[in-house]
C-alpha positions as CSV (number, residue, x, y, z in Angstrom):
1,M,-90.4,-13.9,-99.6
2,L,-89.7,-10.4,-101.7
3,L,-86.7,-11.2,-104.5
4,T,-84.8,-7.8,-104.2
5,P,-82.7,-6.5,-106.5
6,E,-79.7,-6.8,-104.1
7,T,-80.5,-10.4,-103.4
8,I,-80.1,-11.0,-106.8
9,S,-76.9,-9.5,-106.7
10,K,-76.0,-11.6,-104.1
11,L,-77.2,-14.7,-105.7
12,K,-75.4,-13.9,-109.2
13,A,-72.4,-13.8,-106.9
14,D,-72.7,-16.8,-104.8
15,N,-73.5,-18.7,-108.1
16,S,-71.5,-17.2,-110.9
17,S,-70.4,-20.8,-111.7
18,F,-74.4,-21.5,-113.0
19,E,-76.9,-20.1,-115.3
20,L,-79.8,-18.8,-113.1
21,H,-83.1,-18.2,-113.9
22,K,-86.4,-16.3,-112.1
23,L,-89.3,-18.1,-112.2
24,S,-92.7,-16.5,-111.4
25,S,-96.5,-17.4,-111.3
26,E,-98.7,-15.3,-113.6
27,D,-99.8,-12.9,-110.5
28,K,-95.9,-12.8,-109.5
29,K,-97.6,-13.9,-105.8
30,Y,-94.6,-17.1,-105.9
31,V,-91.5,-16.3,-107.2
32,I,-88.0,-18.6,-107.0
33,V,-84.5,-18.5,-108.6
34,I,-83.1,-21.8,-109.9
35,K,-79.8,-22.7,-111.5
36,A,-80.4,-24.6,-114.8
37,P,-80.2,-28.2,-114.9
38,D,-76.9,-29.7,-115.4
39,D,-76.5,-33.0,-117.2
40,H,-76.0,-34.8,-113.7
41,I,-79.2,-33.5,-112.2
42,W,-81.0,-33.9,-115.8
43,R,-80.3,-37.8,-115.5
44,N,-81.2,-37.7,-111.8
45,Y,-84.9,-36.5,-113.0
46,L,-85.0,-38.8,-115.5
47,T,-84.3,-41.8,-113.0
48,Y,-87.2,-40.3,-111.1
49,V,-89.6,-40.6,-113.9
50,A,-88.8,-43.8,-114.9
51,D,-89.0,-45.3,-111.8
52,P,-93.2,-45.8,-111.0
53,Q,-92.9,-45.3,-107.1
54,L,-90.5,-42.2,-107.6
55,R,-92.3,-40.7,-110.5
56,P,-95.2,-38.7,-108.6
57,G,-92.2,-36.9,-106.9
58,A,-90.2,-36.4,-109.8
59,L,-90.8,-32.5,-110.9
60,A,-90.8,-31.5,-107.2
61,K,-87.3,-33.5,-106.6
62,L,-86.7,-31.2,-109.9
63,V,-86.8,-28.1,-108.4
64,Q,-85.7,-29.0,-105.1
65,T,-82.5,-29.8,-106.5
66,T,-82.2,-26.8,-108.8
67,L,-83.7,-24.2,-106.2
68,V,-81.0,-21.1,-105.4
69,W,-83.8,-18.9,-103.4
70,P,-85.6,-18.9,-101.6
71,S,-84.5,-21.2,-98.9
72,Q,-85.7,-25.0,-99.2
73,E,-87.4,-24.3,-96.1
74,E,-89.3,-21.6,-97.6
75,W,-90.0,-23.1,-100.3
76,A,-91.6,-26.1,-98.4
77,E,-93.4,-23.9,-96.7
78,V,-95.3,-22.4,-99.6
79,L,-95.9,-26.0,-101.2
80,R,-97.6,-27.1,-97.8
81,D,-100.4,-24.7,-99.1
82,R,-99.9,-24.8,-102.5
83,P,-98.6,-28.0,-103.4
84,G,-99.2,-27.6,-107.5
85,L,-96.5,-25.2,-107.5
86,S,-93.9,-27.8,-107.7
87,Q,-95.6,-29.4,-111.1
88,A,-95.8,-25.7,-112.6
89,F,-92.2,-24.7,-111.7
90,G,-90.9,-28.1,-112.4
91,N,-92.7,-27.7,-116.1
92,K,-91.0,-24.4,-116.7
93,V,-87.1,-26.1,-115.5
94,C,-87.9,-28.9,-117.7
95,D,-88.1,-26.2,-120.4
96,I,-85.1,-24.5,-119.2
97,A,-83.2,-28.1,-119.5
98,G,-84.6,-27.9,-123.3
99,S,-87.0,-30.4,-123.3
100,S,-89.6,-28.6,-125.0
101,V,-87.8,-27.7,-128.1
102,N,-89.4,-28.3,-131.3
103,V,-87.4,-30.5,-133.3
104,E,-88.2,-30.9,-137.0
105,S,-87.1,-34.1,-139.0
106,E,-86.2,-34.3,-142.6
107,K,-85.9,-37.3,-144.5
108,L,-82.7,-37.5,-146.6
């Protein structure tokens, strides 16, 4: 799986109504492109997190529902050898959704 400039241009053209993000491991061995989660995707993710039976797969589901590139099949193949990537990439998708913004409180 190689993300070329041509592929990026095509992804942008095909997904022009979405904010796209390229996520990659530090060593650049694993690269995916996701669309930023919208409210519907985020609420669906929170439903998974709230259900004890679904919680273990919540981050994997979040990545799966936002994945633009590579294909679902190619990503599933990567996860067969490196299942922890769902958590690593899923945490970054959460950051993009705004979950890691530092919020300050001030008593009025």
